[in-house]
BADO-953497 format. One record per residue: residue number from 1; residue in one letter; x, y, z of N, C-alpha, C in turn. Coordinates in nm, 2 decimals, always signed. Layout:
REM residues N
ATOM, k, r, n_px, n_py, n_pz, ca_px, ca_py, ca_pz, c_px, c_py, c_pz
ATOM, NUM, A, X, Y, Z, X, Y, Z, X, Y, Z
...
This chain:
REM residues 60
ATOM, k, r, n_px, n_py, n_pz, ca_px, ca_py, ca_pz, c_px, c_py, c_pz
ATOM, 1, M, +8.70, +9.33, -0.31, +8.64, +9.44, -0.30, +8.56, +9.47, -0.22
ATOM, 2, V, +8.51, +9.37, -0.14, +8.41, +9.36, -0.05, +8.48, +9.44, +0.09
ATOM, 3, D, +8.60, +9.44, +0.09, +8.65, +9.48, +0.23, +8.70, +9.63, +0.19
ATOM, 4, V, +8.69, +9.66, +0.07, +8.68, +9.80, +0.03, +8.53, +9.84, +0.02
ATOM, 5, Y, +8.46, +9.83, +0.00, +8.34, +9.85, +0.02, +8.30, +9.89, +0.16
ATOM, 6, D, +8.34, +9.78, +0.25, +8.30, +9.77, +0.40, +8.38, +9.91, +0.45
ATOM, 7, A, +8.50, +9.91, +0.41, +8.56, +10.05, +0.47, +8.54, +10.16, +0.44
ATOM, 8, L, +8.46, +10.18, +0.31, +8.41, +10.30, +0.25, +8.28, +10.34, +0.31
ATOM, 9, T, +8.20, +10.23, +0.34, +8.06, +10.26, +0.38, +8.03, +10.25, +0.53
ATOM, 10, S, +8.16, +10.22, +0.60, +8.16, +10.22, +0.77, +8.22, +10.35, +0.80
ATOM, 11, P, +8.15, +10.39, +0.93, +8.23, +10.50, +1.00, +8.38, +10.46, +1.05
ATOM, 12, R, +8.47, +10.56, +1.02, +8.59, +10.51, +1.11, +8.64, +10.63, +1.20
ATOM, 13, I, +8.73, +10.57, +1.28, +8.77, +10.67, +1.35, +8.84, +10.82, +1.32
ATOM, 14, Y, +8.92, +10.78, +1.21, +8.98, +10.87, +1.15, +8.93, +10.94, +1.04
ATOM, 15, R, +8.80, +10.93, +1.03, +8.71, +11.04, +0.93, +8.58, +11.05, +0.98
ATOM, 16, E, +8.53, +11.15, +0.96, +8.38, +11.14, +0.99, +8.27, +11.12, +0.90
ATOM, 17, L, +8.32, +11.13, +0.77, +8.23, +11.11, +0.66, +8.24, +10.97, +0.59
ATOM, 18, F, +8.11, +10.92, +0.57, +8.17, +10.78, +0.49, +8.05, +10.80, +0.38
ATOM, 19, Y, +8.10, +10.69, +0.29, +8.03, +10.70, +0.18, +7.90, +10.61, +0.20
ATOM, 20, T, +7.78, +10.67, +0.10, +7.66, +10.58, +0.09, +7.70, +10.45, -0.01
ATOM, 21, S, +7.58, +10.35, +0.02, +7.61, +10.26, -0.08, +7.66, +10.28, -0.21
ATOM, 22, D, +7.54, +10.38, -0.27, +7.56, +10.39, -0.41, +7.72, +10.47, -0.43
ATOM, 23, E, +7.75, +10.55, -0.37, +7.87, +10.63, -0.39, +8.00, +10.49, -0.37
ATOM, 24, A, +8.00, +10.44, -0.30, +8.05, +10.32, -0.26, +8.08, +10.22, -0.39
ATOM, 25, I, +7.98, +10.21, -0.44, +7.99, +10.11, -0.57, +8.00, +10.19, -0.72
ATOM, 26, A, +8.00, +10.34, -0.69, +8.04, +10.42, -0.81, +8.16, +10.45, -0.81
ATOM, 27, Y, +8.24, +10.44, -0.66, +8.38, +10.46, -0.62, +8.47, +10.33, -0.72
ATOM, 28, I, +8.38, +10.22, -0.65, +8.43, +10.07, -0.72, +8.45, +10.07, -0.86
ATOM, 29, E, +8.33, +10.09, -0.94, +8.31, +10.09, -1.06, +8.42, +10.19, -1.16
ATOM, 30, E, +8.44, +10.32, -1.09, +8.54, +10.38, -1.15, +8.66, +10.37, -1.16
ATOM, 31, H, +8.70, +10.28, -1.05, +8.84, +10.20, -1.04, +8.86, +10.08, -1.09
ATOM, 32, A, +8.73, +10.04, -1.18, +8.75, +9.90, -1.25, +8.87, +9.92, -1.34
ATOM, 33, G, +8.96, +9.85, -1.35, +9.08, +9.82, -1.46, +9.21, +9.93, -1.42
ATOM, 34, I, +9.17, +10.01, -1.28, +9.26, +10.05, -1.25, +9.32, +10.03, -1.15
ATOM, 35, Q, +9.25, +10.01, -1.06, +9.29, +9.97, -0.89, +9.25, +9.81, -0.88
ATOM, 36, F, +9.12, +9.77, -0.97, +9.05, +9.64, -0.94, +9.00, +9.57, -1.07
ATOM, 37, D, +9.03, +9.47, -1.07, +9.01, +9.38, -1.17, +8.85, +9.37, -1.22
ATOM, 38, P, +8.85, +9.45, -1.36, +8.69, +9.44, -1.38, +8.58, +9.34, -1.35
ATOM, 39, E, +8.66, +9.20, -1.40, +8.56, +9.09, -1.37, +8.54, +9.08, -1.23
ATOM, 40, C, +8.61, +9.12, -1.13, +8.60, +9.10, -1.00, +8.50, +9.20, -0.98
ATOM, 41, V, +8.54, +9.32, -1.01, +8.40, +9.44, -0.98, +8.29, +9.39, -1.01
ATOM, 42, R, +8.24, +9.32, -1.16, +8.16, +9.30, -1.21, +8.07, +9.17, -1.09
ATOM, 43, A, +8.16, +9.07, -1.08, +8.11, +8.97, -0.98, +8.07, +9.07, -0.86
ATOM, 44, T, +8.15, +9.14, -0.79, +8.10, +9.18, -0.67, +7.99, +9.26, -0.65
ATOM, 45, L, +7.98, +9.36, -0.78, +7.90, +9.44, -0.77, +7.75, +9.36, -0.80
ATOM, 46, D, +7.74, +9.25, -0.86, +7.64, +9.18, -0.87, +7.57, +9.13, -0.76
ATOM, 47, V, +7.66, +9.07, -0.65, +7.63, +8.98, -0.54, +7.59, +9.14, -0.43
ATOM, 48, L, +7.65, +9.25, -0.45, +7.59, +9.36, -0.34, +7.44, +9.41, -0.40
ATOM, 49, R, +7.46, +9.42, -0.51, +7.31, +9.45, -0.58, +7.20, +9.36, -0.55
ATOM, 50, A, +7.23, +9.23, -0.59, +7.12, +9.12, -0.52, +7.12, +9.13, -0.38
ATOM, 51, Q, +7.20, +9.15, -0.31, +7.20, +9.19, -0.15, +7.07, +9.28, -0.14
ATOM, 52, A, +7.11, +9.40, -0.23, +7.02, +9.54, -0.16, +6.88, +9.50, -0.21
ATOM, 53, R, +6.88, +9.41, -0.31, +6.73, +9.38, -0.36, +6.64, +9.26, -0.24
ATOM, 54, G, +6.75, +9.22, -0.17, +6.67, +9.14, -0.10, +6.67, +8.98, -0.11
ATOM, 55, L, +6.78, +8.96, -0.21, +6.83, +8.85, -0.27, +6.93, +8.73, -0.16
ATOM, 56, H, +6.91, +8.61, -0.16, +6.98, +8.56, -0.11, +7.09, +8.47, -0.16
ATOM, 57, Q, +7.08, +8.46, -0.29, +7.14, +8.38, -0.38, +7.22, +8.43, -0.49
ATOM, 58, I, +7.34, +8.39, -0.53, +7.41, +8.46, -0.61, +7.38, +8.47, -0.73
ATOM, 59, P, +7.36, +8.60, -0.78, +7.32, +8.59, -0.95, +7.39, +8.49, -1.06
ATOM, 60, D, +7.32, +8.46, -1.16, +7.40, +8.39, -1.22, +7.50, +8.48, -1.32
């Protein structure tokens, strides 16, 4: 999922617009249980949110 987050939030040659961090997180959440394993989504988003808050440790 981190690769999906990166792909959504990074500029690409083949598209002009890219997602904000919040939009990318919403996309991943919307696809939990469909495209992504819900437990992996939870763990990935916990890490992304901790990183956004400036924490360097993986949350419990």
